C-alpha positions as CSV (number, residue, x, y, z in Angstrom):
1,M,95.1,102.3,40.3
2,F,93.0,99.5,38.6
3,R,90.3,100.1,40.9
4,I,89.8,103.7,40.0
5,F,90.2,102.6,36.3
6,F,87.3,100.1,36.9
7,E,85.1,102.6,38.9
8,I,85.4,105.0,36.0
9,L,84.4,102.4,33.5
10,S,81.5,101.4,35.7
11,T,79.9,104.8,35.2
12,L,79.9,104.2,31.6
13,D,78.1,101.0,31.8
14,W,74.6,101.2,30.2
15,I,74.1,97.4,29.5
16,T,73.7,96.1,33.2
17,P,70.8,98.7,34.1
18,T,69.0,98.0,30.9
19,R,69.4,94.1,31.6
20,G,67.9,94.9,35.1
21,F,65.1,96.8,33.7
22,I,64.1,94.2,31.2
23,E,64.4,91.4,34.0
24,D,62.1,93.5,36.2
25,T,59.7,93.9,33.5
26,I,59.6,90.2,32.6
27,N,59.4,89.1,36.5
28,D,57.1,91.8,37.7
29,P,54.9,93.1,34.7
30,T,53.1,95.7,36.8
31,L,55.9,98.3,36.0
32,L,55.4,99.6,39.6
33,Q,57.4,96.9,41.2
34,T,54.6,96.1,43.6
35,N,55.1,92.3,43.4
36,S,58.8,92.1,43.9
37,W,61.3,92.9,46.7
38,T,65.0,94.3,46.3
39,F,67.6,93.2,48.6
40,F,70.7,95.4,49.2
41,I,73.9,93.8,50.5
42,P,77.0,95.7,51.4
43,F,79.3,94.2,48.8
44,G,82.5,94.7,51.0
45,D,80.9,93.1,54.1
46,A,79.7,90.2,51.9
47,I,83.1,89.6,50.5
48,G,84.6,89.9,54.0
49,A,82.2,87.2,55.0
50,G,83.1,84.9,52.2
51,W,80.2,85.6,50.0
52,S,80.3,86.6,46.3
53,A,77.2,87.9,44.4
54,R,77.0,84.5,42.4
55,D,77.2,82.6,45.8
56,I,74.3,84.4,47.3
57,E,72.1,84.0,44.0
58,D,73.1,80.2,44.1
59,L,72.2,79.9,47.8
60,L,68.8,81.4,47.2
61,A,68.0,79.2,44.1
62,K,69.0,76.1,46.2
63,H,66.3,77.1,48.6
64,G,63.7,77.7,46.0
65,V,64.0,81.6,45.7
66,K,64.0,83.0,42.2
67,T,66.4,86.0,41.8
68,W,66.8,88.6,39.0
69,G,68.4,92.0,38.3
70,G,71.4,91.3,40.2
71,Q,73.9,94.4,40.0
72,I,76.8,95.8,41.9
73,T,76.6,99.6,42.1
74,G,77.8,102.1,44.6
75,G,79.5,99.3,46.9
76,E,76.3,97.4,47.2
77,F,75.1,94.2,45.6
78,F,71.3,94.3,44.9
79,F,68.8,91.9,43.4
80,S,65.1,91.3,43.5
81,T,62.8,88.5,44.4
82,R,59.1,87.8,44.3
83,L,57.3,89.8,47.2
84,E,56.0,86.4,48.5
85,N,59.3,84.9,48.6
86,A,61.1,87.8,50.1
87,G,60.6,86.7,53.8
88,W,61.9,83.3,53.3
89,A,64.9,84.9,51.2
90,E,65.8,87.1,54.1
91,Y,65.5,84.2,56.6
92,V,67.9,81.8,54.4
93,M,70.5,84.7,54.2
94,L,70.3,85.4,57.9
95,C,70.7,81.7,58.7
96,Y,73.8,81.5,56.3
97,G,75.5,84.6,57.6
98,V,75.0,86.8,54.7
99,P,75.1,90.5,55.5
100,I,72.1,92.5,54.6
101,A,72.0,96.3,54.5
102,E,68.6,96.5,56.1
103,Y,66.4,93.9,57.8
104,S,63.3,95.1,56.1
105,M,61.1,91.9,55.7
106,D,59.8,89.7,58.5
107,P,61.4,86.5,58.3
108,P,59.8,83.7,60.1
109,R,61.5,83.4,63.6
110,P,61.1,80.8,66.2
111,K,58.2,81.7,68.6
112,A,58.9,81.8,72.2
113,A,57.5,79.2,74.6
114,R,54.3,80.7,76.3
115,K,54.5,81.1,80.0
116,K,52.1,78.8,81.9
117,R,49.7,81.1,83.7
118,S,48.8,80.3,87.3
119,G,45.0,80.0,87.7
120,T,42.1,82.2,86.7
121,L,43.6,85.3,88.4
122,G,47.0,84.9,86.7
123,Y,45.0,84.6,83.4
124,L,43.1,87.8,84.1
125,L,46.1,89.8,85.2
126,G,48.6,88.3,82.5
127,W,50.7,86.6,85.2
């Protein structure tokens, strides 16, 4: 009953999107959002994994990632980061088990050890 009531009230919320637009404009003044990246986190999955929206923002701040524009809409929590920090932000969230809707950035991953090639023929043939 209360859930339906709050869902109806959330459709009348104009303050949160306005605040998000202002924060986007301040942090990425291009207005095209070409210098920022938005992460989408399924809110139900995050709560199930023990993460709140504030916990995720605090985790990223602790690791040097500035976030802004955090909102919960349509069952997803989303926020923006600077584009150059997005890969690091995704890496941190993956390491701590934060469920992300899509793995869209390319976070740094451990490199596989190179196989030792056997002689010149092995090098040429890629053995």
